[in-house]
TIRO-56012 format. One record per residue (C-alpha): residue number from 0; residue in three letters; z, y, x. Coordinates in nm, 3 decimals, decimal comma, m for minus. Example, Ala and Ser with C-alpha at 12.3 -4.5 7.8 and 13.67 -1.06 7.14 Angstrom:
<rs>
R     i    aa        zz        yy        xx
R     0   ALA     0,780    m0,450     1,230
R     1   SER     0,714    m0,106     1,367
</rs>
This chain:
<rs>
R     i    aa        zz        yy        xx
R     0   MET    m0,198    m2,607    m0,577
R     1   MET     0,069    m2,508    m0,673
R     2   ILE     0,425    m2,639    m0,753
R     3   ARG     0,539    m2,940    m0,943
R     4   LEU     0,820    m3,038    m1,205
R     5   GLY     1,234    m3,046    m1,232
R     6   ILE     1,572    m3,169    m1,065
R     7   SER     1,889    m3,391    m1,222
R     8   LEU     2,032    m3,370    m1,504
R     9   MET     2,347    m3,138    m1,386
R    10   VAL     2,374    m2,837    m1,572
R    11   LEU     2,535    m2,544    m1,422
R    12   ALA     2,690    m2,303    m1,638
R    13   ALA     2,476    m1,988    m1,734
R    14   ILE     2,531    m1,621    m1,631
R    15   PRO     2,385    m1,272    m1,711
R    16   ALA     2,117    m1,237    m1,506
R    17   ALA     2,210    m0,962    m1,355
R    18   THR     2,512    m1,115    m1,222
R    19   ALA     2,311    m1,397    m1,143
R    20   ALA     2,134    m1,229    m0,887
R    21   ALA     2,444    m1,045    m0,744
R    22   GLN     2,575    m1,406    m0,668
R    23   HIS     2,255    m1,449    m0,428
R    24   VAL     2,391    m1,543    m0,075
R    25   HIS     2,175    m1,432     0,232
R    26   PRO     2,155    m1,749     0,466
R    27   ARG     2,270    m1,755     0,868
R    28   PRO     1,928    m1,614     1,063
R    29   SER     1,711    m1,884     1,091
R    30   SER     1,623    m1,959     1,440
R    31   HIS     1,252    m1,974     1,292
R    32   PRO     1,022    m1,659     1,436
R    33   LEU     0,920    m1,389     1,175
R    34   PRO     0,540    m1,448     1,033
R    35   THR     0,287    m1,181     1,090
R    36   ILE     0,081    m1,141     0,712
R    37   VAL    m0,217    m1,226     0,768
R    38   PRO    m0,531    m1,296     0,488
R    39   GLU    m0,497    m1,657     0,332
R    40   PRO    m0,835    m1,754     0,411
R    41   SER    m0,892    m1,631     0,781
R    42   ARG    m0,654    m1,788     0,994
R    43   ILE    m0,723    m2,103     1,201
R    44   ILE    m0,406    m2,045     1,440
R    45   LEU    m0,147    m1,806     1,260
R    46   ALA     0,017    m1,502     1,452
R    47   GLN     0,361    m1,476     1,478
R    48   THR     0,616    m1,218     1,599
R    49   THR     1,008    m1,259     1,688
R    50   PRO     1,245    m1,078     1,469
R    51   ALA     1,310    m0,835     1,749
R    52   GLN     0,961    m0,731     1,740
R    53   SER     1,014    m0,594     1,387
R    54   PRO     1,274    m0,255     1,392
R    55   LEU     1,297    m0,238     1,033
R    56   SER     1,453    m0,629     0,979
R    57   ASP     1,778    m0,616     0,843
R    58   PRO     2,034    m0,788     1,114
R    59   ASN     2,177    m1,012     0,860
R    60   ASP     1,818    m1,099     0,671
R    61   PRO     1,607    m1,155     0,950
R    62   TYR     1,289    m1,209     0,709
R    63   ALA     1,316    m0,896     0,503
R    64   GLU     1,102    m0,652     0,609
R    65   ALA     0,840    m1,014     0,638
R    66   ARG     0,873    m0,975     0,281
R    67   ARG     0,851    m0,608     0,237
R    68   ARG     0,507    m0,652     0,407
R    69   LEU     0,427    m0,925     0,187
R    70   VAL     0,458    m0,687    m0,089
R    71   GLU     0,294    m0,379    m0,004
R    72   SER     0,026    m0,543     0,225
R    73   ARG    m0,046    m0,858    m0,058
R    74   ILE     0,056    m0,836    m0,334
R    75   ARG     0,056    m0,471    m0,439
R    76   THR    m0,296    m0,377    m0,284
R    77   ALA    m0,409    m0,686    m0,553
R    78   GLY    m0,301    m0,552    m0,870
R    79   VAL     0,050    m0,670    m0,940
R    80   SER     0,225    m0,319    m1,058
R    81   ASN     0,536    m0,425    m1,214
R    82   SER     0,881    m0,278    m1,030
R    83   ARG     1,070    m0,616    m1,153
R    84   VAL     0,865    m0,828    m1,034
R    85   LEU     0,728    m0,701    m0,760
R    86   ASP     1,168    m0,635    m0,649
R    87   ALA     1,172    m0,991    m0,723
R    88   ILE     0,963    m1,109    m0,492
R    89   GLN     1,098    m0,879    m0,238
R    90   GLN     1,430    m1,011    m0,303
R    91   THR     1,351    m1,399    m0,277
R    92   PRO     1,416    m1,572    m0,004
R    93   ARG     1,086    m1,729     0,020
R    94   HIS     1,147    m1,948     0,363
R    95   GLU     1,447    m2,083     0,203
R    96   PHE     1,224    m2,263    m0,032
R    97   VAL     0,961    m2,409     0,211
R    98   PRO     1,020    m2,715     0,512
R    99   ALA     1,126    m2,618     0,807
R   100   ALA     0,768    m2,734     0,973
R   101   VAL     0,550    m2,416     0,774
R   102   ARG     0,886    m2,134     0,803
R   103   ASN     0,693    m1,972     1,015
R   104   LYS     0,461    m1,946     0,711
R   105   ALA     0,691    m1,843     0,430
R   106   TYR     0,564    m1,502     0,379
R   107   PHE     0,187    m1,567     0,442
R   108   ASP    m0,035    m1,448     0,128
R   109   MET    m0,099    m1,877     0,126
R   110   ALA     0,008    m2,184    m0,070
R   111   LEU     0,204    m2,452     0,125
R   112   PRO     0,316    m2,802     0,176
R   113   ILE     0,632    m2,945     0,000
R   114   GLY     0,630    m3,299     0,002
R   115   SER     0,476    m3,550    m0,237
R   116   ALA     0,156    m3,392    m0,265
R   117   GLN     0,274    m3,112    m0,372
R   118   THR     0,227    m2,745    m0,304
R   119   ILE     0,476    m2,403    m0,308
R   120   SER     0,211    m2,152    m0,495
R   121   SER     0,164    m1,889    m0,293
R   122   PRO     0,343    m1,524    m0,349
R   123   PHE     0,013    m1,326    m0,541
R   124   ILE     0,016    m1,629    m0,750
R   125   VAL     0,400    m1,684    m0,864
R   126   ALA     0,398    m1,258    m0,868
R   127   SER     0,080    m1,218    m1,109
R   128   MET     0,240    m1,494    m1,337
R   129   THR     0,528    m1,366    m1,315
R   130   GLU     0,402    m1,070    m1,431
R   131   THR     0,170    m1,179    m1,715
R   132   LEU     0,456    m1,339    m1,842
R   133   ASP     0,606    m1,003    m1,891
R   134   PRO     1,009    m1,142    m1,857
R   135   GLN     1,269    m0,998    m2,032
R   136   VAL     1,610    m0,959    m1,969
R   137   ASP     1,716    m1,157    m2,270
R   138   ASP     1,448    m1,448    m2,256
R   139   ARG     1,494    m1,818    m2,227
R   140   VAL     1,234    m1,952    m2,024
R   141   LEU     1,128    m2,281    m2,040
R   142   GLU     0,933    m2,377    m1,638
R   143   ILE     0,766    m2,698    m1,595
R   144   GLY     0,739    m2,780    m1,220
R   145   THR     1,009    m2,669    m0,985
R   146   GLY     0,833    m2,826    m0,737
R   147   SER     1,032    m2,588    m0,448
R   148   GLY     1,243    m2,388    m0,700
R   149   TYR     1,087    m2,044    m0,545
R   150   GLN     0,887    m1,960    m0,946
R   151   ALA     1,245    m2,012    m1,071
R   152   ALA     1,430    m1,820    m0,843
R   153   VAL     1,208    m1,503    m0,875
R   154   LEU     1,240    m1,565    m1,268
R   155   SER     1,681    m1,563    m1,190
R   156   PRO     1,683    m1,238    m1,222
R   157   LEU     1,401    m1,094    m1,486
R   158   VAL     1,495    m1,357    m1,767
R   159   ASP     1,832    m1,457    m1,921
R   160   GLU     1,809    m1,825    m1,865
R   161   VAL     1,565    m2,065    m1,652
R   162   TYR     1,488    m2,404    m1,731
R   163   SER     1,242    m2,637    m1,501
R   164   ILE     1,150    m2,966    m1,498
R   165   GLU     1,037    m3,126    m1,218
R   166   ILE     0,889    m3,529    m1,265
R   167   VAL     0,924    m3,599    m0,885
R   168   GLN     1,258    m3,655    m0,845
R   169   SER     1,289    m3,560    m0,444
R   170   LEU     1,174    m3,247    m0,483
R   171   GLY     1,382    m3,178    m0,799
R   172   VAL     1,713    m3,269    m0,607
R   173   THR     1,610    m3,058    m0,307
R   174   ALA     1,529    m2,732    m0,511
R   175   ARG     1,843    m2,821    m0,725
R   176   LYS     2,091    m2,789    m0,367
R   177   VAL     1,891    m2,509    m0,274
R   178   LEU     1,901    m2,308    m0,609
R   179   ASP     2,321    m2,414    m0,637
R   180   ARG     2,358    m2,264    m0,253
R   181   LEU     2,197    m1,938    m0,270
R   182   GLY     2,344    m1,890    m0,613
R   183   TYR     2,054    m1,851    m0,863
R   184   ASP     2,325    m2,011    m1,178
R   185   ASN     2,199    m1,928    m1,436
R   186   VAL     1,871    m2,216    m1,322
R   187   TYR     1,875    m2,514    m1,517
R   188   THR     1,745    m2,835    m1,382
R   189   ARG     1,634    m3,156    m1,456
R   190   ILE     1,414    m3,435    m1,333
R   191   GLY     1,135    m3,556    m1,600
R   192   ASP     0,786    m3,544    m1,731
R   193   GLY     0,694    m3,198    m1,766
R   194   PHE     0,441    m3,323    m2,073
R   195   LEU     0,731    m3,336    m2,286
R   196   GLY     0,946    m3,048    m2,239
R   197   TRP     1,257    m2,965    m2,291
R   198   PRO     1,308    m3,045    m2,687
R   199   GLU     1,701    m3,025    m2,704
R   200   GLN     1,711    m2,720    m2,541
R   201   ALA     1,410    m2,572    m2,756
R   202   PRO     1,261    m2,344    m2,869
R   203   PHE     1,177    m2,092    m2,546
R   204   ASP     1,095    m1,768    m2,537
R   205   LYS     0,806    m1,782    m2,297
R   206   ILE     0,665    m2,092    m2,064
R   207   ILE     0,538    m2,079    m1,736
R   208   VAL     0,355    m2,429    m1,626
R   209   THR     0,230    m2,433    m1,206
R   210   CYS     0,091    m2,738    m1,246
R   211   SER    m0,232    m2,824    m1,456
R   212   PRO    m0,311    m3,063    m1,720
R   213   GLU    m0,617    m3,137    m1,854
R   214   SER    m0,547    m3,018    m2,198
R   215   VAL    m0,262    m2,797    m2,351
R   216   PRO     0,036    m3,039    m2,365
R   217   VAL     0,180    m3,033    m2,801
R   218   PRO     0,529    m3,092    m2,725
R   219   LEU     0,517    m2,731    m2,496
R   220   VAL     0,338    m2,579    m2,825
R   221   GLU     0,567    m2,690    m3,066
R   222   GLN     0,884    m2,611    m2,844
R   223   LEU     0,708    m2,270    m2,768
R   224   ARG     0,897    m1,959    m3,037
R   225   GLU     0,735    m1,808    m3,336
R   226   GLY     0,523    m1,504    m3,134
R   227   GLY     0,653    m1,626    m2,761
R   228   SER     0,380    m1,664    m2,493
R   229   MET     0,293    m1,999    m2,239
R   230   ILE     0,129    m1,949    m1,882
R   231   ILE    m0,069    m2,241    m1,814
R   232   PRO    m0,337    m2,385    m1,583
R   233   VAL    m0,630    m2,563    m1,770
R   234   GLY    m0,959    m2,793    m1,703
R   235   GLU    m1,034    m2,993    m1,479
R   236   ARG    m0,886    m3,128    m1,091
R   237   TYR    m1,036    m2,842    m0,886
R   238   GLN    m1,191    m2,632    m1,213
R   239   GLN    m0,907    m2,440    m1,388
R   240   THR    m0,846    m2,142    m1,570
R   241   LEU    m0,549    m1,932    m1,593
R   242   TYR    m0,443    m1,915    m1,961
R   243   LYS    m0,190    m1,662    m2,194
R   244   MET    m0,147    m1,822    m2,519
R   245   ILE     0,030    m1,629    m2,796
R   246   LYS     0,246    m1,854    m3,083
R   247   GLN     0,083    m1,752    m3,424
R   248   ASP     0,119    m1,893    m3,717
R   249   GLY     0,244    m2,201    m3,565
R   250   LYS    m0,092    m2,164    m3,371
R   251   LEU    m0,173    m2,054    m2,944
R   252   VAL    m0,405    m1,761    m2,963
R   253   ARG    m0,561    m1,815    m2,646
R   254   GLN    m0,636    m1,508    m2,320
R   255   PRO    m0,852    m1,637    m2,066
R   256   LEU    m0,711    m1,494    m1,759
R   257   ARG    m0,918    m1,622    m1,407
R   258   PRO    m1,006    m1,939    m1,233
R   259   THR    m0,772    m2,089    m1,033
R   260   LEU    m0,647    m2,364    m0,835
R   261   PHE    m0,350    m2,601    m0,889
R   262   VAL    m0,207    m2,928    m0,809
R   263   PRO    m0,222    m3,163    m1,117
R   264   MET     0,013    m3,239    m1,381
R   265   THR     0,084    m3,597    m1,336
R   266   GLY     0,285    m3,844    m1,587
R   267   THR     0,146    m3,836    m1,959
R   268   ALA    m0,090    m3,549    m1,896
R   269   GLU    m0,265    m3,691    m1,616
R   270   ASP    m0,285    m4,035    m1,761
R   271   ASN    m0,446    m3,872    m2,050
R   272   ARG    m0,754    m3,714    m1,786
R   273   ASN    m1,086    m3,805    m1,914
R   274   ALA    m1,304    m3,629    m1,583
R   275   LEU    m1,209    m3,716    m1,288
R   276   PRO    m1,430    m3,599    m0,943
R   277   ASP    m1,591    m3,798    m0,713
R   278   PRO    m1,457    m3,750    m0,360
R   279   ARG    m1,744    m4,009    m0,226
R   280   GLN    m2,015    m3,696    m0,330
R   281   PRO    m1,853    m3,397    m0,232
R   282   THR    m2,046    m3,102    m0,375
R   283   LEU    m1,967    m2,722    m0,513
R   284   VAL    m2,000    m2,613    m0,824
R   285   ASN    m2,208    m2,255    m0,876
R   286   GLY    m2,272    m2,244    m0,532
R   287   ASP    m2,597    m2,026    m0,631
R   288   PHE    m2,420    m1,791    m0,841
R   289   GLU    m2,662    m1,837    m1,141
R   290   SER    m2,407    m1,924    m1,356
R   291   ALA    m2,241    m1,623    m1,510
R   292   PRO    m1,899    m1,573    m1,594
R   293   VAL    m1,774    m1,717    m1,997
R   294   SER    m1,499    m1,792    m2,146
R   295   PRO    m1,407    m2,095    m2,154
R   296   ALA    m1,266    m2,361    m2,468
R   297   VAL    m0,911    m2,515    m2,420
R   298   PRO    m0,882    m2,835    m2,488
R   299   THR    m0,577    m2,935    m2,615
R   300   THR    m0,404    m3,328    m2,627
R   301   PRO    m0,274    m3,485    m2,954
R   302   GLY     0,094    m3,543    m2,972
R   303   SER     0,266    m3,804    m3,080
R   304   GLY     0,123    m3,867    m3,496
R   305   ASN     0,041    m3,511    m3,442
R   306   GLU    m0,281    m3,461    m3,569
R   307   ALA    m0,292    m3,059    m3,630
R   308   ASP    m0,504    m2,831    m3,365
R   309   PRO    m0,215    m2,609    m3,217
R   310   LEU    m0,524    m2,391    m3,073
R   311   ASP    m0,680    m2,106    m3,272
R   312   ASP    m1,045    m2,171    m3,137
R   313   ASP    m1,142    m1,885    m3,379
R   314   ALA    m0,911    m1,621    m3,205
R   315   GLU    m0,956    m1,474    m2,876
R   316   GLY    m0,685    m1,189    m2,656
R   317   ASP    m0,804    m0,928    m2,498
R   318   ALA    m0,983    m1,118    m2,281
R   319   GLU    m1,075    m0,922    m1,971
R   320   GLU    m1,490    m0,943    m2,026
R   321   ASP    m1,693    m0,930    m1,691
R   322   ASP    m1,403    m0,868    m1,472
R   323   ALA    m1,578    m0,821    m1,094
R   324   GLU    m1,380    m1,047    m0,922
R   325   PHE    m1,416    m1,356    m1,186
R   326   VAL    m1,712    m1,592    m1,009
R   327   THR    m1,783    m1,917    m1,200
R   328   GLY    m1,676    m2,185    m1,016
R   329   TRP    m1,472    m1,996    m0,773
R   330   TYR    m1,122    m1,877    m0,784
R   331   TYR    m0,858    m1,632    m0,605
R   332   GLY    m1,142    m1,365    m0,601
R   333   ARG    m1,083    m1,062    m0,458
R   334   GLN    m1,350    m0,741    m0,393
R   335   VAL    m1,680    m0,942    m0,509
R   336   GLN    m1,884    m0,975    m0,797
R   337   ARG    m2,163    m1,156    m0,900
R   338   VAL    m2,471    m0,949    m0,915
R   339   VAL    m2,833    m0,988    m0,999
R   340   GLU    m3,125    m0,823    m0,738
R   341   ASP    m3,467    m0,911    m0,818
R   342   GLY    m3,375    m1,206    m1,021
R   343   ASN    m3,167    m1,328    m0,778
R   344   ALA    m2,806    m1,438    m0,823
R   345   MET    m2,527    m1,329    m0,534
R   346   ALA    m2,171    m1,304    m0,454
R   347   ARG    m2,123    m0,936    m0,339
R   348   PHE    m1,812    m0,869    m0,108
R   349   GLU    m1,714    m0,529    m0,081
R   350   ASN    m1,406    m0,352     0,110
R   351   GLU    m1,381    m0,029     0,211
R   352   THR    m1,015    m0,078     0,367
R   353   PRO    m0,935    m0,222     0,750
R   354   GLY    m0,734    m0,579     0,669
R   355   LEU    m0,779    m0,588     0,284
R   356   GLY    m0,886    m0,931     0,152
R   357   SER    m1,220    m1,008     0,001
R   358   HIS    m1,335    m1,359    m0,037
R   359   LEU    m1,359    m1,623    m0,270
R   360   LEU    m1,243    m1,993    m0,282
R   361   GLN    m1,345    m2,362    m0,413
R   362   GLY    m1,117    m2,668    m0,378
R   363   ILE    m1,303    m3,009    m0,368
R   364   ALA    m1,294    m3,346    m0,348
R   365   ILE    m1,344    m3,539    m0,041
R   366   ASP    m1,260    m3,866     0,105
R   367   GLY    m1,331    m3,855     0,488
R   368   SER    m1,277    m4,295     0,436
R   369   HIS    m1,626    m4,263     0,278
R   370   VAL    m1,773    m3,913     0,409
R   371   SER    m1,779    m3,906     0,785
R   372   THR    m2,028    m3,571     0,817
R   373   ILE    m2,118    m3,274     0,611
R   374   ARG    m2,400    m3,015     0,617
R   375   LEU    m2,192    m2,669     0,534
R   376   SER    m2,496    m2,385     0,483
R   377   ALA    m2,552    m2,062     0,341
R   378   ARG    m2,784    m1,746     0,299
R   379   ILE    m2,566    m1,429     0,376
R   380   ARG    m2,655    m1,100     0,452
R   381   THR    m2,488    m0,765     0,538
R   382   ARG    m2,492    m0,389     0,638
R   383   ASP    m2,267    m0,173     0,778
R   384   VAL    m2,019    m0,456     0,868
R   385   VAL    m1,681    m0,360     1,079
R   386   LYS    m1,421    m0,565     1,181
R   387   GLY    m1,060    m0,557     1,069
R   388   PRO    m0,736    m0,553     1,259
R   389   ASP    m0,723    m0,967     1,323
R   390   SER    m0,907    m1,102     1,568
R   391   ASP    m1,103    m1,295     1,286
R   392   ALA    m1,098    m1,077     1,032
R   393   TRP    m1,490    m1,105     0,976
R   394   PRO    m1,760    m1,286     0,684
R   395   MET    m1,722    m1,605     0,797
R   396   LEU    m1,838    m1,943     0,589
R   397   ALA    m1,503    m2,151     0,618
R   398   ILE    m1,447    m2,463     0,551
R   399   SER    m1,045    m2,618     0,527
R   400   PHE    m0,984    m2,991     0,561
R   401   TYR    m0,612    m3,150     0,328
R   402   ASP    m0,466    m3,478     0,340
R   403   SER    m0,316    m3,694     0,107
R   404   SER     0,042    m3,496     0,139
R   405   ARG    m0,183    m3,147     0,114
R   406   ARG    m0,094    m3,119     0,515
R   407   ASP    m0,361    m2,905     0,690
R   408   LEU    m0,612    m3,056     0,889
R   409   GLY    m0,774    m2,776     1,037
R   410   MET    m1,075    m2,510     0,911
R   411   ILE    m1,389    m2,522     1,084
R   412   THR    m1,611    m2,132     1,090
R   413   ILE    m1,971    m2,054     1,063
R   414   GLY    m2,039    m1,729     1,185
R   415   PRO    m1,871    m1,405     1,173
R   416   PHE    m2,144    m1,196     1,074
R   417   ARG    m2,167    m0,833     1,254
R   418   GLY    m2,317    m0,468     1,131
R   419   THR    m2,620    m0,544     0,939
R   420   ARG    m2,863    m0,798     0,887
R   421   ASP    m3,122    m0,902     0,621
R   422   TRP    m3,097    m1,248     0,457
R   423   ARG    m3,046    m1,548     0,737
R   424   ALA    m2,982    m1,889     0,658
R   425   GLU    m2,660    m2,032     0,795
R   426   SER    m2,572    m2,412     0,832
R   427   ARG    m2,369    m2,679     1,070
R   428   ILE    m2,328    m3,031     1,064
R   429   LEU    m1,941    m3,080     1,048
R   430   ARG    m1,751    m3,407     1,104
R   431   VAL    m1,500    m3,488     0,825
R   432   PRO    m1,142    m3,570     0,927
R   433   PRO    m1,091    m3,936     0,795
R   434   THR    m0,761    m3,872     0,665
R   435   ALA    m0,886    m3,593     0,430
R   436   LYS    m0,865    m3,605     0,081
R   437   GLU    m0,940    m3,263    m0,018
R   438   ALA    m1,091    m2,930     0,074
R   439   ILE    m1,160    m2,592     0,018
R   440   VAL    m1,418    m2,365     0,090
R   441   ARG    m1,432    m2,041     0,206
R   442   ILE    m1,661    m1,719     0,200
R   443   GLY    m1,614    m1,325     0,208
R   444   LEU    m1,544    m1,054     0,440
R   445   PHE    m1,147    m1,146     0,532
R   446   GLY    m1,051    m0,800     0,625
R   447   ALA    m1,355    m0,660     0,805
R   448   THR    m1,518    m0,343     0,586
R   449   GLY    m1,880    m0,274     0,466
R   450   ARG    m2,089    m0,595     0,247
R   451   ALA    m2,167    m0,856     0,226
R   452   ASP    m2,339    m1,069     0,044
R   453   PHE    m2,375    m1,476    m0,015
R   454   ASP    m2,620    m1,743    m0,139
R   455   ASP    m2,695    m2,109    m0,194
R   456   VAL    m2,357    m2,197    m0,072
R   457   ARG    m2,357    m2,558    m0,026
R   458   VAL    m2,137    m2,889     0,093
R   459   GLU    m2,365    m3,149     0,153
R   460   LYS    m2,310    m3,536     0,258
R   461   ILE    m2,464    m3,629     0,605
R   462   GLY    m2,299    m3,934     0,710
R   463   ARG    m2,146    m4,287     0,508
</rs>
């Protein structure tokens, strides 16, 4: 999911971060309706409110209240606590960085398509990665994957300078225009292959990578200063881990943070990719939850003429081990843990606060031109489940389909599941949209309270 690489070679004069933040301008109020913030996985039809329905809205910035609610109800409650980061998210106009067609969803905690088969990351992911980066006012930060420019805009008031690279020219040009218009004068951008970094401006105090290579690019290791840190998602197309890496004695000490899903890093990184999914045979990983979380190794791509291994495979950071929300093969876990009962593993979701997220997601490759129908199934058990504040805030099993441009083709659900019930197998045969290229399977409570257990979650090809 997320952003991509940079923009034009035009470089703007740097100014202190505080000044850059002060010069941000509020654009003319948009005619698009204000969105109501809802849990990322749970909506099929998205509710909206108009600016007039939001009494706390600033008349000069009708999205201000939506941003405040986003921070308070989705980001702070998910564990982001750095006040500078939360303020940056609340002040950054995300609606300015998304296409007009999806602007009414700008303050939902969800990724959105921005064109060229790329997406803007969900606000929580941007906030979480920014907090993990630990931005300081005198930092020089390299971003790989400018995409819409939103991540760079969030970083702008937090650091001295942001250098951002985008491989897709159309995205880079658009991002530069938006950043210029909004006054982010300490953000420098260029068009190029993010795998190669920005050697002329190295070394960097921090590097943040918002697209996923299969292995860590050696040029980025070389451009990170000693003692500096890098945040990067690494892994296969749909099985990735977000890492924080600190450079010590020329090598990276790795700290696995959480499973995640980002759009792939294209260019050299994609050319070097070895493992590719088979979209003609869609399948889930660890749908029976028998695989316990492990600390994965981090592969590294050799640089040109550089045979040194920049990773210290024997060095581990203070990784969060046995975290309740980390389930192998799945990502974006909220209020979930893998439990074993009578020798059988399952995913258990528990929530006491109506409307609070409790879910797991997994992305898969699926080619609708070769897969006409699938069977989506699971075993589900509930206890004391009560509906949440939204109309669809019930436990459910769902699958969303996306085309080659990552446009949403719709979501199909099995459920809802109410009250208390013992284990029951649920199954449905579904037609796959012919233009589908990817899908996301979603399980959880989705704002309901109580407990729901899921096991044997499967996607099986039926037709063609």
